[in-house]
C-alpha atoms as a printed R data frame, in Angstrom:
    type eleno elety resid chain resno       x       y       z
1   ATOM     1    CA   MET     A     1 103.737 123.531  58.054
2   ATOM     2    CA   SER     A     2 107.023 121.758  58.581
3   ATOM     3    CA   ILE     A     3 106.787 117.601  59.050
4   ATOM     4    CA   ASP     A     4 109.749 116.621  61.706
5   ATOM     5    CA   PHE     A     5 110.959 113.388  60.295
6   ATOM     6    CA   LYS     A     6 112.074 111.951  64.158
7   ATOM     7    CA   GLN     A     7 108.610 112.370  64.858
8   ATOM     8    CA   LEU     A     8 107.265 110.856  61.386
9   ATOM     9    CA   LEU     A     9 109.540 107.856  61.920
10  ATOM    10    CA   GLY     A    10 109.008 107.316  65.660
11  ATOM    11    CA   SER     A    11 105.190 106.993  64.738
12  ATOM    12    CA   PHE     A    12 105.632 104.184  61.929
13  ATOM    13    CA   LEU     A    13 108.110 102.449  63.959
14  ATOM    14    CA   LEU     A    14 105.808 102.249  67.232
15  ATOM    15    CA   LYS     A    15 108.575 103.926  69.472
16  ATOM    16    CA   GLU     A    16 106.145 104.541  72.272
17  ATOM    17    CA   LEU     A    17 104.669 100.719  72.259
18  ATOM    18    CA   ALA     A    18 108.579  99.589  72.339
19  ATOM    19    CA   GLN     A    19 109.393 101.652  75.414
20  ATOM    20    CA   GLY     A    20 106.113 100.369  77.233
21  ATOM    21    CA   MET     A    21 107.271  96.995  76.158
22  ATOM    22    CA   ALA     A    22 110.950  97.481  77.411
23  ATOM    23    CA   VAL     A    23 109.513  98.146  80.859
24  ATOM    24    CA   THR     A    24 106.902  95.280  81.244
25  ATOM    25    CA   LEU     A    25 109.691  93.063  80.030
26  ATOM    26    CA   LYS     A    26 112.114  94.499  82.948
27  ATOM    27    CA   HIS     A    27 109.626  94.080  85.609
28  ATOM    28    CA   PHE     A    28 108.601  90.441  84.713
29  ATOM    29    CA   PHE     A    29 111.338  89.088  85.641
30  ATOM    30    CA   LYS     A    30 111.817  90.202  89.226
31  ATOM    31    CA   PRO     A    31 109.814  88.658  92.182
32  ATOM    32    CA   ASN     A    32 106.095  89.226  93.090
33  ATOM    33    CA   ILE     A    33 105.032  91.487  95.579
34  ATOM    34    CA   THR     A    34 101.901  90.576  95.870
35  ATOM    35    CA   ILE     A    35 100.778  89.452  99.509
36  ATOM    36    CA   GLN     A    36  99.008  85.925  99.888
37  ATOM    37    CA   TYR     A    37  96.569  88.060 102.538
38  ATOM    38    CA   PRO     A    38  95.247  85.313 105.066
39  ATOM    39    CA   GLU     A    39  98.834  83.642 105.360
40  ATOM    40    CA   GLU     A    40 100.455  86.715 105.070
41  ATOM    41    CA   ARG     A    41 100.658  90.241 106.665
42  ATOM    42    CA   THR     A    42 102.014  93.418 106.123
43  ATOM    43    CA   PRO     A    43 103.112  95.438 109.437
44  ATOM    44    CA   ILE     A    44 100.312  97.805 110.406
45  ATOM    45    CA   SER     A    45 101.184 101.821 111.376
46  ATOM    46    CA   PRO     A    46 100.725 101.808 115.485
47  ATOM    47    CA   ARG     A    47  98.428 104.870 114.387
48  ATOM    48    CA   PHE     A    48  95.995 102.520 112.621
49  ATOM    49    CA   ARG     A    49  92.367 103.222 113.045
50  ATOM    50    CA   GLY     A    50  90.440 100.124 113.701
51  ATOM    51    CA   GLU     A    51  88.398  98.515 116.109
52  ATOM    52    CA   HIS     A    52  87.457 100.838 119.057
53  ATOM    53    CA   ALA     A    53  88.457  99.696 122.742
54  ATOM    54    CA   LEU     A    54  87.879 100.842 126.356
55  ATOM    55    CA   ARG     A    55  91.434 100.178 128.410
56  ATOM    56    CA   LYS     A    56  91.577  99.614 132.020
57  ATOM    57    CA   HIS     A    57  94.556 100.680 134.707
58  ATOM    58    CA   ASP     A    58  97.154  97.919 135.782
59  ATOM    59    CA   ASP     A    59  94.643  97.566 139.137
60  ATOM    60    CA   GLY     A    60  91.539  96.699 136.850
61  ATOM    61    CA   GLY     A    61  89.659  99.766 137.365
62  ATOM    62    CA   GLU     A    62  88.078 101.843 134.715
63  ATOM    63    CA   ARG     A    63  90.219 104.132 132.799
64  ATOM    64    CA   CYS     A    64  87.203 106.377 131.571
65  ATOM    65    CA   VAL     A    65  86.657 109.104 134.131
66  ATOM    66    CA   ALA     A    66  83.193 109.785 132.239
67  ATOM    67    CA   CYS     A    67  84.459 113.231 130.950
68  ATOM    68    CA   LYS     A    68  82.314 112.660 127.836
69  ATOM    69    CA   LEU     A    69  84.890 114.814 125.739
70  ATOM    70    CA   CYS     A    70  85.118 112.086 123.207
71  ATOM    71    CA   GLU     A    71  80.988 112.435 122.697
72  ATOM    72    CA   ALA     A    72  81.268 115.847 122.469
73  ATOM    73    CA   VAL     A    73  84.050 115.814 119.570
74  ATOM    74    CA   CYS     A    74  82.872 112.775 117.729
75  ATOM    75    CA   PRO     A    75  81.812 114.665 114.210
76  ATOM    76    CA   ALA     A    76  79.560 111.272 113.421
77  ATOM    77    CA   GLU     A    77  77.736 111.542 116.840
78  ATOM    78    CA   ALA     A    78  78.678 107.646 117.010
79  ATOM    79    CA   ILE     A    79  79.110 107.730 121.167
80  ATOM    80    CA   TYR     A    80  76.397 107.785 123.817
81  ATOM    81    CA   ILE     A    81  77.924 107.916 127.171
82  ATOM    82    CA   GLU     A    82  75.512 108.249 130.674
83  ATOM    83    CA   ILE     A    83  77.522 109.058 133.935
84  ATOM    84    CA   ASP     A    84  76.682 106.455 136.920
85  ATOM    85    CA   VAL     A    85  74.463 108.373 139.230
86  ATOM    86    CA   ASN     A    86  76.196 106.128 142.079
87  ATOM    87    CA   SER     A    87  79.529 107.423 141.450
88  ATOM    88    CA   THR     A    88  81.354 109.646 143.442
89  ATOM    89    CA   ALA     A    89  82.643 113.200 142.420
90  ATOM    90    CA   SER     A    90  86.292 111.758 143.056
91  ATOM    91    CA   GLU     A    91  85.562 108.702 140.867
92  ATOM    92    CA   ARG     A    92  82.885 109.148 138.205
93  ATOM    93    CA   LEU     A    93  82.293 106.186 136.575
94  ATOM    94    CA   THR     A    94  80.082 105.485 133.223
95  ATOM    95    CA   SER     A    95  77.097 103.324 133.220
96  ATOM    96    CA   VAL     A    96  76.626 103.421 129.255
97  ATOM    97    CA   TYR     A    97  79.462 103.806 126.941
98  ATOM    98    CA   ASP     A    98  78.292 102.903 123.417
99  ATOM    99    CA   ILE     A    99  79.566 103.029 120.288
100 ATOM   100    CA   ASP     A   100  77.557 102.590 116.829
101 ATOM   101    CA   GLN     A   101  80.169 101.647 114.156
102 ATOM   102    CA   THR     A   102  77.977 102.187 111.218
103 ATOM   103    CA   LYS     A   103  78.250 105.894 111.983
104 ATOM   104    CA   CYS     A   104  81.922 105.962 113.108
105 ATOM   105    CA   ILE     A   105  84.095 107.717 110.706
106 ATOM   106    CA   PHE     A   106  86.916 106.204 112.125
107 ATOM   107    CA   CYS     A   107  88.589 109.777 112.856
108 ATOM   108    CA   GLY     A   108  90.450 109.195 115.973
109 ATOM   109    CA   TYR     A   109  89.135 112.591 117.486
110 ATOM   110    CA   CYS     A   110  87.573 110.069 120.831
111 ATOM   111    CA   GLN     A   111  90.838 109.045 121.151
112 ATOM   112    CA   GLU     A   112  93.010 112.466 120.382
113 ATOM   113    CA   ALA     A   113  90.507 114.011 123.110
114 ATOM   114    CA   CYS     A   114  90.826 111.101 125.815
115 ATOM   115    CA   PRO     A   115  92.493 112.577 128.870
116 ATOM   116    CA   VAL     A   116  93.512 109.111 130.179
117 ATOM   117    CA   GLU     A   117  93.971 107.426 127.163
118 ATOM   118    CA   ALA     A   118  90.686 105.374 127.673
119 ATOM   119    CA   ILE     A   119  89.059 105.116 124.759
120 ATOM   120    CA   VAL     A   120  91.404 104.047 121.670
121 ATOM   121    CA   LEU     A   121  91.302 102.639 118.010
122 ATOM   122    CA   GLY     A   122  93.006  99.274 117.860
123 ATOM   123    CA   PRO     A   123  94.803  97.374 115.360
124 ATOM   124    CA   ASN     A   124  92.102  95.180 114.638
125 ATOM   125    CA   PHE     A   125  90.375  95.680 111.310
126 ATOM   126    CA   GLU     A   126  89.033  92.306 110.580
127 ATOM   127    CA   TYR     A   127  85.236  92.676 112.757
128 ATOM   128    CA   VAL     A   128  82.224  91.880 111.161
129 ATOM   129    CA   GLY     A   129  78.628  92.211 111.690
130 ATOM   130    CA   GLU     A   130  75.703  90.051 110.231
131 ATOM   131    CA   SER     A   131  73.128  93.074 111.044
132 ATOM   132    CA   ARG     A   132  73.288  96.526 112.224
133 ATOM   133    CA   ALA     A   133  73.051  95.228 116.297
134 ATOM   134    CA   ASP     A   134  76.196  93.541 115.753
135 ATOM   135    CA   LEU     A   135  78.358  96.762 115.121
136 ATOM   136    CA   TYR     A   136  76.733  98.829 118.209
137 ATOM   137    CA   PHE     A   137  79.423  98.440 120.411
138 ATOM   138    CA   SER     A   138  78.298  98.276 124.332
139 ATOM   139    CA   LYS     A   139  80.791  99.004 127.149
140 ATOM   140    CA   GLN     A   140  80.975  95.287 127.879
141 ATOM   141    CA   LYS     A   141  82.057  94.907 124.356
142 ATOM   142    CA   LEU     A   142  84.915  97.666 124.798
143 ATOM   143    CA   LEU     A   143  86.478  96.479 127.627
144 ATOM   144    CA   ALA     A   144  86.275  92.928 126.247
145 ATOM   145    CA   ASN     A   145  88.468  94.646 123.275
146 ATOM   146    CA   GLY     A   146  90.606  96.137 125.490
147 ATOM   147    CA   GLU     A   147  91.477  92.753 127.524
148 ATOM   148    CA   GLN     A   148  91.776  90.946 124.085
149 ATOM   149    CA   TRP     A   149  93.917  93.747 122.783
150 ATOM   150    CA   LYS     A   150  95.910  94.755 125.578
151 ATOM   151    CA   LYS     A   151  99.489  93.971 124.497
152 ATOM   152    CA   GLU     A   152  99.088  95.622 120.755
153 ATOM   153    CA   LEU     A   153  97.084  98.773 122.331
154 ATOM   154    CA   ASP     A   154 100.132  99.651 124.660
155 ATOM   155    CA   ALA     A   155 102.636  98.774 122.029
156 ATOM   156    CA   CYS     A   156 100.793 101.145 119.493
157 ATOM   157    CA   ILE     A   157 100.550 103.779 122.336
158 ATOM   158    CA   GLU     A   158 103.970 103.478 123.415
159 ATOM   159    CA   ALA     A   159 105.394 103.704 119.668
160 ATOM   160    CA   ASP     A   160 102.757 106.541 118.904
161 ATOM   161    CA   GLY     A   161 104.073 108.485 122.205
162 ATOM   162    CA   LYS     A   162 107.092 110.110 120.654
163 ATOM   163    CA   TYR     A   163 104.630 111.993 118.076
164 ATOM   164    CA   ARG     A   164 102.343 113.379 120.921
C-alpha cells in the first residue's frame, strides 16, 4: 500500500474546504437574485395551469357545447357536467358545470380535450378557500373567472397556439 503524498498534503491543508470557501466568496459579492414575492413578480409561463375558468364567445354566448370530453378525460373525476334538457341539438348547453378543486390534480387534460377551448386553466395561482365548499367551483364561478381573466387567458392561448 503506497501513500500518495499529494493527497495526504491536500487533506492536511484542507484543500476541499478552501475550494468551497472560494466558491462562497465568489458569489458573496454578486447581487442577490431573491424575489420579494408580494411586491415583485416573476413571469408566468403561458402554459401555467392555475385556477379554472370557462370562456365565452365575443358576443357573450357560452363556448361550452356540453360534449363532456373534459369530464371523461379527467383522471381525478373532479368535473361534473349535466346537459340542459331545454337546449336544442344544434346548440347544446350545460345546466351544471362543477369542478371540485380539492380533487383536481391540475394536469390540464380538460383543457387539451376541449374542442372549443371553453375550459382553460388560467394564470391565477393566488386563490384560497377557508373550507372545502370554497374550493367547489360552480358554473357561475367558472364563468366569472373567465370574465375576470379574459385578457390574460386570451394572451396565454395566443402565445401557446404555436405549440399546438
